[in-house]
N, C-alpha and C positions, 0 to 999 in steps of 0.2 A: 293593261291595267298593272301598276307598279306596286305589287306587294312586297312587305317587307317579312323576311323570314330570321327570326331569331336563332341562332345556331350555338347550344349548349353555352350561351352566356359570354363566349368568347368574341364574338364577332357579329356583327349585324349587316348581312347583305341583300342587297335588292335580288328578288326573283328575276334572274336572267337565265338564258339557256347557260347550262355548265355551272350553275352557282352552287350546285349541291357538291360538285368535284372540287370546287375552289374551296369550300368551307371545309370539306373533309383535307384537303391537302393543308389548310391553316392550320386545322386540329392537328393534324400529324407532326407538321411544323412544331406547333407550339409542345406537344409530347416529347419530341426528341429535343428540343431544347431545355424542357424542363427533366429529362432523365441525365440531360449532361451536366446540370446545375446540381442534381441529386448527387449524381457520380463524383462532383468535385467536393461536394459537402461529405460525402463519405469518406474521400482520399484525405482530405484535410483534417476531417476527424480522426481517423487512424494515426496520421503523424503526428498531431499533437498526443495522442494517447502512447505512442512511441517514446517521444521526448519526455512525458511526463513518468513512464515506467523506466528509461533510463535514470531519470532524477531520482526516483524513488530506491532504484536498485544501489545508487551510489550513495545516496543518506543510510541506508540499510548497511552498506559496507562499511563507511565510517562510524555508525553507531556498534557495530559488533566491534570494530578495531579498537573504539573505545573502550568498550567492556572489558575486551581481552587486557587492555593496559591497566585497568583500574583494578582488577584481579591480580593481576602481575605484581602489585605493590603490597598484596598481603604477604605475611610471613607463612613459611610452612604450616605452622601450628594453628595459625588462623585459619588457613586453607582447609585443615583438617576439621576444625572446629565448624566452619562453615559447610561441608560436605555433611556432615552430621546432623546440623541444624536443616538442610535441605533434605535430609533423609526422614525427617519427622522427630528426631530425638529432642527429649528435654535438655534444659540445662543440667537438671538434676542428674539425668541418666549418662549425659555427656561427661560430666565430673566424676562420676563414679568409673566410667569406663577408661577415662584416661588418667585417673588417680589424680585429680587436682580436686580445687575446692570450686563450689557453685558459683562462687564470687567471681573466681578467676574467669571461667567460662563466660560469666555476663560482662566481665571487661574486656574479654576477647570479641564476644558479640558487638558489642558498641563499636569497638575500634573497626570492626569488619564493616559495619554500617556506614562509620564515618567515613573510612578510607574509599568505600566503593560509591558513595552518595545516594545510596538507597534507604527509602525512607520505610519501605516495608519488606517483609519477609516474599512476598509475590515479586515486587520488585528485582529483588536480589535473584529470586530463582530464575528471572527473565535475563539478567546479567549473566549469570552463570552460563546458561544454554546459549546466549549469543556468543560468550566467550569460548565455549566449546564447540560452536559451529565454526568461530572464527580461526581456531587452531587446526582443526578439520580441513580447512579449504585453503 
């Protein structure tokens, strides 16, 4: 009697002496090749992540360098006002502390934003932090 045995959806083998051993070997071979494929996929993914990380680090270094260059264009007075603004001081307080008019402080603030290319105070704070980390490293 020639009965057919379905083995784990991988192979259909006729029932012959030793067929279980053959089916088991076929399954083991398939698992080994599947494991090899999975390992190759994992290694390729790891390599791609390394390349992506290197590119991101390169972009970050370029961005921090650019931030430092933009802040280097500021005058000493503009840097002083920027530090006070980032410290949370209002234009009125800055004007009082530096013995200048509030309008002069607002003009300095506008020049700071224009020279750095920042469109908001949080963006200016990010630039200042990036520039500080660039100067340390």
